[in-house]
C-alpha positions in Angstrom: 171.8 73.8 210.8 174.0 75.4 208.2 172.1 76.4 205.1 173.1 75.1 201.7 175.1 72.2 203.2 173.8 68.7 203.5 174.7 67.7 207.0 173.0 64.7 208.6 173.3 63.6 212.2 174.7 60.1 212.4 173.0 59.6 215.8 169.7 60.7 214.2 170.1 57.9 211.7 170.7 55.4 214.4 167.7 56.6 216.3 165.6 56.1 213.2 166.8 52.5 212.8 166.3 51.7 216.5 162.8 53.2 216.4 161.9 50.9 213.5 163.1 47.9 215.4 161.3 49.0 218.6 158.1 49.5 216.6 158.4 46.0 215.1 159.0 44.5 218.6 156.0 46.3 220.0 153.7 45.0 217.2 155.2 41.5 217.7 154.4 41.6 221.4 150.9 42.9 220.7 150.3 39.8 218.5 151.5 37.6 221.4 149.1 39.3 223.7 146.2 38.6 221.2 147.3 35.0 221.0 148.4 34.1 224.5 146.7 36.5 226.9 148.1 39.4 228.9 151.5 38.0 229.9 153.3 40.1 227.3 151.5 43.4 228.1 154.2 44.7 230.6 156.9 44.2 228.0 154.8 46.2 225.5 154.5 49.0 227.9 158.2 49.0 228.6 159.1 49.0 224.9 156.7 51.9 224.3 158.2 53.9 227.0 161.7 53.2 225.8 160.9 54.1 222.3 159.5 57.5 223.5 162.6 58.1 225.5 164.9 57.4 222.6 163.0 59.8 220.3 163.0 62.5 223.0 166.7 62.2 223.4 167.2 62.5 219.6 165.2 65.7 219.5 167.2 67.1 222.4 170.5 66.3 220.6 169.2 68.2 217.5 168.5 71.3 219.6 171.2 73.7 220.9 171.2 75.2 224.3 171.9 78.9 225.2 175.2 77.8 226.8 176.2 76.1 223.6 175.4 79.1 221.4 177.3 81.4 223.7 180.3 79.0 223.6 180.2 78.9 219.7 180.4 82.7 219.5 183.2 82.8 222.1 185.2 80.1 220.3 184.7 82.0 217.0 186.3 85.1 218.4 189.1 83.1 220.0 189.9 81.7 216.6 190.2 85.2 215.2 193.0 85.8 217.7 194.7 82.4 217.8 193.9 80.3 214.8 197.0 78.2 215.2 196.3 77.2 218.8 195.7 73.5 219.0 193.2 73.6 221.8 191.3 76.5 220.3 191.2 74.6 217.0 189.8 71.5 218.7 187.0 73.7 220.2 186.4 75.3 216.9 186.1 72.0 215.1 183.7 70.7 217.8 181.6 73.9 217.5 181.6 73.6 213.7 180.3 70.0 213.8 177.7 70.7 216.4 176.5 73.9 214.6 176.1 71.9 211.5 174.1 69.2 213.2 171.5 71.2 215.2 168.2 72.1 213.6 167.3 75.2 215.6 170.1 77.5 214.3 169.9 78.2 210.5 173.1 79.9 209.4 172.7 82.2 206.4 175.6 81.7 203.9 176.5 83.4 200.7 177.1 80.6 198.1 179.6 82.7 196.2 181.8 83.5 199.2 181.6 79.9 200.5 182.7 78.6 197.1 185.6 81.1 197.0 186.9 80.3 200.4 186.4 76.6 200.0 188.3 76.6 196.7 191.2 78.7 197.7 194.7 77.3 197.1 195.9 78.2 200.6 197.9 76.4 203.3 194.9 76.7 205.8 191.8 76.4 203.5 189.7 74.5 206.0 190.4 77.0 208.8 189.3 79.9 206.6 186.1 78.1 205.4 185.3 77.0 208.9 185.8 80.5 210.2 183.5 82.0 207.6 180.7 79.5 208.6 181.3 79.9 212.4 181.4 83.6 212.1 178.1 83.7 210.2 176.5 81.7 212.9 178.1 83.8 215.7 176.8 87.0 214.1 173.3 85.6 214.0 173.5 84.3 217.6 174.9 87.7 218.9 172.5 89.7 216.8 169.1 87.9 216.8 167.4 91.1 215.5 169.6 90.7 212.3 169.3 86.9 212.0 167.5 87.3 208.7 169.9 89.9 207.2 172.0 87.8 204.9 174.2 90.8 203.8 175.0 91.9 207.3 175.8 88.3 208.2 178.1 87.9 205.2 179.9 91.2 206.0 180.5 90.3 209.6 181.7 86.8 208.5 184.2 88.3 206.0 185.6 90.7 208.7 186.0 87.7 211.0 187.9 85.8 208.3 190.2 88.7 207.7 191.0 88.9 211.5 191.8 85.2 211.4 194.0 85.7 208.3 195.9 88.6 209.9 196.5 86.4 213.0 198.0 83.8 210.7 200.3 86.3 209.1 201.6 87.5 212.5 202.9 84.0 213.1 203.4 82.8 209.5 204.3 85.9 207.4 204.6 83.7 204.3 201.1 82.2 204.7 199.6 84.6 202.1 196.5 84.2 199.9 195.8 86.6 197.0 192.0 86.5 197.6 192.4 87.4 201.2 195.0 90.1 200.4 192.5 91.6 197.9 189.8 91.6 200.6 192.2 93.3 203.1 192.8 96.0 200.5 189.1 96.6 199.9 188.6 96.8 203.7 191.4 99.4 204.0 189.7 101.4 201.3 186.3 101.1 202.9 185.0 99.0 200.0 184.5 95.7 201.7 180.8 95.8 200.7 182.0 95.3 197.1 182.8 91.7 198.0 179.1 91.1 198.6 177.9 91.9 195.1 177.6 88.2 194.2 175.6 87.5 197.5 171.8 87.5 197.4 
């Protein structure tokens, strides 16, 4: 789950609706049992088992696997090297959506940085914002001992964004953004931490 962003699993909503219908059906069949004997009992048991299976599947979908987390980190680093590659972008988008949906990974984000990247007038704004969020998650996945360190997470994410930006410039020299150029300048001066002053 990405902190400070309201993501909701569509499949989760569907499960909630289905569970309500299943529950209604179970109670309906229980009433039939009371009125007409035990003929409906097998159906009640089947519906109960099905309801349990649906809920268990929903929980599993909301929880990431170690393989998924490793893949997210790998894709994040691939995007640093090849942000214009179509296949890598597809993988990055899938990782971004899945990371936003799961409930067992809580990505720490700096609201000021997120707002700055999201509001940039740039030819690739979504890619930069996505990279910031993916890189924040990747840092926490690769450094579980620092998962609660918001500033370390933000610094690593900015560095990842700048790698992605430089990869853009290698292929598209005119794809410049003042905010990112300013961050590159601070990085070259060893003052990148100054960009975190607005972060909690």
